[in-house]
N, C-alpha and C positions, 0 to 999 in steps of 0.2 A: 017396301017403303024405304027410301034412302036414309042412310044413317045420318043422324044429326051430329054436328061437331061438338066435341066436349068443351063446354065453356070454362071448365076448371083448369084447362091447360094454359099456363102463362104464355103470354105472347112473346115472341122472339125479341131479343134486345135489338134495339135499333143500332146500326153501325155508327161509329163515331163520325161526327160531321167533320168536314175539312177545317172548319173554324176552330174546333176543339183541338185537333192535332196541331194546327198552327199556333194556338195559344200555348200549348205545352212546349213546343219547340222554342217559342219566344221567351218563355219564363223558366227554362230548365235550370239556369244558374241560381236564381233565388229559391226555387223549390229544393235544389240540392243542398244549399246552405241551411235552409230551414230544417230539413230532415237531419242533417248532421248536427245542428244545434240541439234538436230534440233528443237524438240518440246520446249525445254527450252529456246532457243534463240528466237523463234517466238511467244511463248505464255506466258511463265513465266516472262522473263526479261522485256517485255514492261509493264506488270502489276506492277512490283516492281519498275521500273524505268521509270515513265512517263516523258514527256518533262518538264524540269525545267522552272522556271520563267526567267532564263537567256536565255534559248532557245527561249522563246516567244519574247524576245527583240532582238534575233539574235546576242548575244555576248557570250563569253566564260564564264564558271562558275567561281565564285569568283572574278568577275570584280569589280572594284572600283565604288564608288557612282558617280564619275565624268563620267566614261564610261557608267554607266546606264543612266545618264541624257542625254548624247549625243545621245545614241541609241534611247531614247524615243523622243527627239526633232527631230531626223531624220525621224522617222515614222510619227510624227505629221505634219511635214512640207509636207510630201507626201500627207497626207490626206487633209490638208488645201488647198494645191495647186490644188487638183483634179487629181494628177497623179495616185493615187490609191484610190479606194473606200473601205473604211473599213466597214466590216460587224459588226453588233452589238456584236456578240460573240467574234470576234477578238479584237474589241475595248475594251471590258470589260477585257479580259485577259491581254492585253498590259497595260491598265491603272492600273489593280491590281498589275501586276509585277513591274511597276514603283513605285507605292506607297510603296510596301513592301520593295523593294531593295534600295530605296532612304532614308528610315528611318534607322538610324544607329543601333538602338536597335533591330528592326525587322530583319534587314539584318544579324546581328550577330547571333541571335537565329536560323535563317534559315540556314546560312552557316555552323555553328558549330554543332548544335544539330538537324537540320531538323525540327524545330518547325514552323508550319504554321497553327495556330489555327483558322484563319479567312478564310480559303480556301473555306468553304461552301458558303461564300458570293458571289462567282462568279455565282454559279447556281441560287441563290436567285435573283440576279440582272438580269440574263438572263431571268428567268421566268417573272419577273416584267415588263421588257421592250421588251418582245418578239413581233416582228413586228413593232417596233417603231424606229425612227431615233436615232442616237447617240447624237443628240443635246438635247434630252429630258432626258438624263441620268444625274442625279445629282452627281456632283463631289465635294470633293473627295469621293471615295467609302468607305474608312476607316478613322475614326476619330482617331487621335493619342491619346493614353492612357498613362497617367503618374501619378504617385502618389508619394508624398514625405513622407519618413519615418523618417525625422529628428526630428519632433516634438514628436514622440512616441518612446518608448523603446521596439522594437520588437525582440531584441536579434539577430541582424545581426552579424554573426561570420565569421572569416577567418580561415586559416589553423591552426594557433596557438590556436584559441578558440575551435576548434573542438577536438584538441588533449587533451586539459585540460578537456573538457566535457567527453571524453571517459575514462579518468583516474578516474572519479567518479564512485561510486558504484550504481548509479541510471541508469535507462534506459534513452535513448537520442533520441528525436524525432526531425527530421530535415525537414524543408520545402524548396524545391528548387523552386525559383520563379524568375520572370523577371519583371522589371519595365515597360516594354512595353506590358505586357499581360493583357487583359481584364478579363480573368478568375481569375488571381491572384488578381486583384483589387476587384472582387466580393467576393473572398474567404477571404479577409482580416479581415472582422468583425467576421467571423466564427473562424478564427485562434486566434483572441483575446480571444474568449470564451474557446477554447481548451486549451490555455496557462493557463487561470485561473483555469480550472478544473484539470489540471495536476500539478498545483503548489504543491510542496512537494512530488509528486509521481514520476515524471520524469522530466529531463531537456529538454528544448526546444531551438531551434535556427533556423535561416533563413540564406540561402546561395543564393546570387544573382548570376545570370549567368554571370555577368561581371567578377566575380572571376573565370576566365576560367580554371585555373589549378585545383582548388578545385572542381568546377562543373564537369569537365571532369573526375576527379577521382571518384566522387560519381555517375556518370551516368552509365547506362548500355552500353555494348559494342556489336556492331554487329560483325559478323565473320570477316569483313574487317577491324575492329578496330575503326570504327567511333562511337563516343559517341552519345547516344540518350536517350530520355525519352519516354517510350512506350506509355504512355497516356498523353504526353505533360506536361505542367506546369499549376498549381502547382503540384509538385510531393512530396510525403511524404515518408521518409525513417526512419527506427527505428533501433537503436542499443540496444539489450537487455543488462541487467546489466552484466558487466564483458566482454562485446564484444569490441574488439579493432581493428577489421579488417573487410574487406568486405565479408569474408567468412560467417560470422554470421549476415550480414545485411539483414533486411527484408524490402520489398517494398510494400507499400499499393496499393491495386488494387480495392478498393471498392468505395462506394459513398462518395463524399466530403461533408459530413454533420457532425455536431458536435457530435451527438450521435454515428454515425458509427465509426468515427475516435477514439473517446475516448474509445469505447468498444473494438476496435481492440487493442489499447495499453494495456488496463486493462486485456483482456482475452488472447490474443495471445502472447503478449510480456512479460507481468508481471505474467500471470497465476493467476490472482486474482479471488476469488470465486464470483459467481453471488448471488444477494440478491433477493429473490422472492417476488412477490406481493400476498397479501391475501385479500379475500373478508370478509365481516362481517360474512358470514356463515362458512368460513373455518378458521377464525382466532383462535377460541377456540380449535377446534378439531385437526387441522394440525400444528399449531404453538405453542400455549400456552401449550397444553397437552403433546406435544412431546419434548418440551424444557427441558433440564436437570434442576433439582430443585436447584442446586447450582449456576446456571448461571443467570445473569441479562438479562431481555428481553428488547431489544432496538427496538422501532417501529417508523418508519418514515411515516408521513402523507404527501402525495404529491398531489398537485392540478392538475398537468399536466400529471402525469403518466409516466414521463421520467425515463430512466434507472438510477440506482444508480451511483453516481459520482465515479470516480476512487479513490479519497481520502477516500470515505466512504467504498469502497470495500477493500482498503488497510487496513483501521482500522478494518474491519471485520475479516481479516486474522490475524492481529496483536493481537486482543483481542478475538480470537476464544476460548481461554481457560477460558474466564471470562463471555462472553455474546453471545447471539444469536440475529440475526438481521432479521427484516422483514419490508416490505413496504406495505402501504395501500393507495389506490386511494380515495381521498376525494370526497364525494358526499354530497350535501346540504341536501338531504333527510335522510342521516344517521347521521347528526350532533348531534341530540339528543342522539343517541345511544353512540357515542364516548364521548360525554360530561359526560354521566352517568357512563361509564366504566372507562375512563381515565382522564376526566377533560379537554379534548381538545376542544377548541372553534372554531378554524379555521386552515386551512393549508396555508403554510407549518408549520409542528410542529414535535417535537422530544419528545418521551416518553420513560422513563426508568421505567420498572416494576421490583420490587425487591420482598422480601418475602411477604407471605400472611399476611395481616394486615398492611402493610406499604403503605402509600399513594404514588401514581405514581408521578414521577418528570417530569414536562412538560416544554419544551422550545418552544416558538412560534417564527416564523420568519425564515429568511434564515440564514444558518450557514455555514461559510467557513471552510477551512481546519484547520487553527490554533485554531479556536474556538471549532471545533469538537474534536480535540485531547485533549484540556484542559477539555472539558466536560466529555469525556470518562475516563480520568485519575481520575476525581473526583467521577465518578459514576460506575466504573467498578466492585467494590466490593458490595456485599450486605451490609445491615446495620450491620448485624452480619456476617462477612465473614467466609467462610469455610476454614479450615486448610487443604491444599492440597499440592501436590509436587510442584506446580507452584506458590504457595502463601506463603509458610512457610518462605522463606528468606525475602520477602517483609514485612510480618507481624511481623517479629522479633521473631518467634516461632520456631527457628531452632538452635540447639546447635553448628552447624557448621558455623553459621553466626553471625550477630551483631544486635544490637537494632535498632529500627526505629529512635531513637534519634541520631544515628551516631556511628561511629566506636570507638569513644573515651569513650562511655558510659560503665562503668564497670559493673553495676548491672541493670537488667531489668526483667520484669515479663510478663507472658502470662497466662491468664485465659481461660481454655479450657472446653467447654461443650461437652462431648462425649456420644454417644448413637446411637441406630439404628433408621431408619426412622419410626416414629410412632407419635401417637397423643401426648404422653407424651413428646417426644423430641420437637415437635412444640410448646407446651405450655411453656416448659422451655426456648426455644429460644426467645419466646415473652417476657418472664421475663428478660432475659439477654439484650434484645434490650432496654427495658424500663430502666433497670439499667444503661446501657451505656448512654442513653439519659439523665438520671438524673444527672450523673456525668458531662456530657458535658455541660449541661445547668446551672450548678451551683445552683441546687435546693436542695442541701443537707439539708439546714436548714428546708425545708418543711417536710423532712422524718425523720431526726435524728439530734439532737443537739450535738451528741458525737463528740468531737474534734478529736478523732482518725480517723474519717471518712474522714477527709481532706487529709490524706496520699494518698488514692486512687485517689482523684480528682487531686492532684498535679502531681502524676505519670502519669495520663492520659494526662494532659496538656503537660507534658514534653516528651510525646511519649515513656515513659518507661513502659507503661502498655497497653496491647492489649487484646481485647476480641475476641474470635473465637469459632467455633464449629467443631466437628470432627465426620465424619461418621464412627461409630464403627463397622459396618458390612464390609465395603470395606477396612478399615484400621485396621483390627483386630490385627495384630502384634504390630502396634504402640499403639493401644488402650490397649492391655493387658500389654504392657510394663509400662504404667503409672497407669492404674487402676488395681492394684494388690490387690484384696480383694476376699472374699468368693463368693460374688454374681457378679463377673466380667462377667460371661456368660450372665447375664441379661443386660449387657451394650455393650459388645464387641462380635464380631463374628456373625455367622449366627443365625437366630432365631429358637430355638428349641421348645419353648412354647409361651404362650400368654403374658409372663411377659417381660416388657421393663422398665428398670430403668436407666434413664440418670444420668450420674455422672459429677460433677463439680470439677475440680482440678486446682491448680495454680502451675506454674513452675517458680522457681527463677533461672535466668541465671547469671553467673558471668564470665567475661572474661576481661583480661587486656593485654595491649601491652607488658608488661614485661614478662608475662607468655608465650605469643606467641613467643617472641624473645628467651626465654629460651628453648622452645621446638624445635625451629629451630637450636639452637646451641648444642643440645644433640648429643653425639657421636652415630654414626650409629650402632655400634655393642653393645651398652650398653643395659642393661635390661630396663632402663627408656625409651629409644628411642623406643624399641619394644612395651612397654606398651602404649606410647603416640600415636603410629601409630594405635592402636586398640581402641582409645577413641576420643571423639569429643573435639574440642578446648575449648568450654565453659563448666564449671562445672554446675551441676543442683541439685536443691532441690525441691522435690515435696510434696505438701500438698493437701489432699482430703477434700472436704466440705461434712459434714454430717448433716447439720442443716436444717432448714425449707426453704421454697421458698419465704420468705418475703424479699423484696428488702433491707430494712434497715439492717437486720441481715447479708445478704450477703456482703453488703458494709462494715460493721464493720469487718467481717472476712477477707476480702481482705486488708483493711487498716491496721489491726494489723500485718498481714504477711509482708506487704510492710515496715511498720515502723520498725519491728524487723529485716527484711533483710537488710535495709539500715543502721541501727545504730550499729548492732552487727557484729562482725567478725565471721561469721558462717563457719563451716568446708566445704572444697571443695571436691566434689565427681565428678569425670569424668568417663564417660562410653561411650559405643557406642550405640547410639540411632538407632532403626530400621528405615529403609528407608520408606518413604511414598510411597504408590503404586500410580503410575501415573493414573490420572483420564482419562476417555474417553473424549478427547477434540474435537471429530468430531461433528460439528454442524449439525443441521437438514437441513440447506440450503447449506452446503458445501460438500455434498456427491459427490465424483468424481471430486471435484474442483482441486485436485492436479494431476489429470490424464488428464488435458486438453492437447490435441495434439498440439505440436508446429507446426507453419506454414510450416516449411520445411519437416515435417514428415507426413502431411496429404495426403491421397491417391489422393483426388481431386486436391489439389494444385500441387502434383507431376505430375499428368497427364497434368494439365494446363501448368506447366513449360516445360514439354516435348513437348507439342504442340507449345509453343512459341519458343522453340529452333529450331524445324523443320521450323517454319515460318521464323525465322531469317536466317537460312542457305539457304532457298530457295531464299532469297533476296541477296545472294552473287553472284555478276556478274561473278565470276571466275568459277562457276560450269559448265556452258556451254562449255567454252574452255577446261576444264579438262575432260569432257566427250568425246569431240572430240579427244583430245590427247590420252585418253585411248582407243578409238576405233581404231585409227591409230596404236598404239603400239600393240594392240591385233591382228589386221589384219596382221601386219608385222611378228609377232612371229609365227602365224599359217602358214603363207605362207612359211617362212624359214624352219619350221619343215617338211612341206609336200615336199618341194623341196629336202631337205636332204634325206628323206626316199625314194623318187623316184630314186635319183641318186644311192643310195646304192643298190637298187633292180636291177637297170639296170647293175651295175658293177658285181653283183653276177651272173646274167643270162649270161653275155658275157664271164665270166671265166669258165663256165661249158660246156662240149661237147654237141652237139645237140642230139646225139643218147642216151646218158645217160639221157639227159633231157626229151626226149620223152618217154623212157622206165620208167623213174621214175614217169612221169606224168600219163602214161597209166596203169602201173601195180603197184599195191600197194605192199609194202614189206610184205612178209609172217611173221606172228607172230611166235615168238619162243615159241613152246609148251613144251619145256623141263621144267621139274619141277625144281623149285629153291631149291638149297641146303640150309638146315638149319645150323645154327651155334650152337655149343655146349657151355658148360660153359667156356672153355678155348679158345673160338673164333675159334674152329676147325669146318670144314665142315662135316656135317653128311649126308650120303646118304638117299634118300627118302624112306619112309616106303612103304610097299605094300598097306597100307590102305590110303596112301595120294592121289593117283590118281586111277581112274577106268580103268582097262585093256580094250584094244580095243575089244576083243572077249567075253567080259562078257555078260551073259544073265541071266535074272531073272527066276528062277525055280518055276513053278506053283505046289502048293501042291494039293493033291488029293481032299481035301475038299474045294478047292477054288471055288468061285462062278463064275469065269471067264469061259466063254464058249469056 
């Protein structure tokens, strides 16, 4: 008997009809938008919008403290009367919500800026009292935090204060804080240290969240417009120099430590160069040997190994043309080495190294900003400073400038030692340093009893006399201009042989206010005005020294010239002095310091900002309804278009006769095989050529020698 088929086996599913597939293809966009809207509302929105503390108490958002208290008392009465049994988790949430929303400062921070920095306390208390009754929970859960800033000047500012700060040419660091924040209270002592380190480098100020208008203006904004601080408070904001709007505002996102914050200000906001640390093995080879010979070496000895303070880095940039800077970490085992080299006894210490043969200048102890600036001004030059483009005006050795004694000084002098870098130049520089020290220490009587020598001493005290040296190789045009003798090539320009002959000369400058006023009043088209434009304001007289290297003889020579120049009315000669070639001012530690990437231009920070923007937009509750609205609009648009196309097709089919319709559908139209007529130059039709088309009866003729069988 044949087996009967099992009726319980379900029939095979019918394959999807072409109409179903076509409908899915047509409506893929609205379906995608609908699914995205559904996922956003069910998955994303609950993550970004968890139940608020108002929901825990069963009241509407932004309720008053009185309404919060009533809701809490209502729940407590139910628990105390036994009407409801509160679980440990529910009790902790209600208690936390009540304590948060009944504190005026905490409630303000939560309602306006969404700050809830103690939210993790709920999980901690739940783990601590898991499985125990609510009677064992210690109340209150949160201790109120408050600190008074009235006794200290922390620079709390308002809207007017921040406007005045932005008008300054310095950077501006702002701390957003709350008086009810425990994190702000812990950060307060660090903020004091940051303000001290930034003194003179950047302005600082604090804005309390009670200043709602200013705090809202400086806060970040969500797509919905709600102000917030991404990492809570304290929040640090920085305005670079010249910035007066939020477009150039930078927000700190790093660790809240003194070193990290000050380094962010110095590096990212002010673009100050870093100062490197050197070990005893690398100090000589990588710092002292690579430092420029005309620069002073400034070495800091640190006991902690902390980064260079912002005011030190600012000074390093300001004095980069005069000095190179380095840091050394102090070790007790190396104390004898540093004592023998520099005379350093302990750290912290500051050392200035000048020319060879000059004792190092050492300062022990902590040095603040104002002290350091004064010390740098005093020691930025070598004992015998070099005449360079950045020092000529300050030294009073420039015919376009004035004397060190002031603009009212009529006559002043500059003694210049010119030559190439050589042993002979170093020996002569040592002689000039001893000569300058002799005049400064009033020891003329020990070397010479000639009363003429006092003229140099008096001029040096009055700052009308300056001693300096010139690099004759780098400043060859300037050197040839003053050293005009037969053996000038032994002093100026590149070295062609082994001969090096340093030259000493003195320049007498003369400049009066009357002459300056006269030159300003000259007629523009006159010959004198044309000549004055091609000459320096101060007249010059030059005398070259050809004597021995004995200090007394050099002093007498200088004194005779000064006495003669001060007492006699010497002729005035004005000319155009060659420009001093700018020296290479790039320090060995500042390579690339000017190319520090700004925080808004870094690739990593741009990517992080892009991710933050996506995260903020995902938290917008309007996205789900917008997606659903887009799905409905897209569905309606597609449906209307399909309906219109089907109606047009039906109307065309009904207007055409059935016979013609059948014939046209069964028999295709024959193709027109007639050749197309070409057009001539004058747009006339030309009949087809015999070679245009192949005749119907054409056959291919086989030749006798063809290989075709």
